[in-house]
C-alpha positions, 0 to 999 in steps of 0.5 A: 797093658801091665801083666796083672799076674806078675812075671813068675808063671811057673807053678811052685811044687812041694819039692821046689826050692826057693833061694834068696837072691844075692846081695839083699840086706835084711834084718829082723825088727821085733817079729817083723823083718825089713829087706833092702835090695841095694840094686834098686834101693827098694825096701820091703817090709814083712810082717811076722808070718812073712819074716818066718817064711823068709827065715825058712827060705834062708835055711834052704828048705823046700816048699813042702818043708816050709809049709809043714813048719808054718802049719805047725807054728801058726796052726793054719789049715794046710790048704790055706797055708799052701795057697798063701805060701805060693802067692808069697813066693810068687810075689818074692820071685816077681820082685827078684828077691828069691828065685825058685829052683825046680827039681829035675823030673 
């Protein structure tokens, strides 16, 4: 039976650092973005919010920094932003588009 929760199981913390995986090709299409994983040949499409998150990841910001920027830019409630961002990052990690580095305790 397939794992319905995805492969990425570690919790994402505010000080976690999402990092783009190497060799991905991406471009902006208006406010949206497209990503090509040349290893698999799979294209991914991101809406305006997903594209902004992708830009923040490329800037090597922590989850807390990304969340703070998104709350300001999109006027979203912090709890909603936190949950949506965490789910987005887990899906990106499950698709091998980003890896999540955790600060040493």
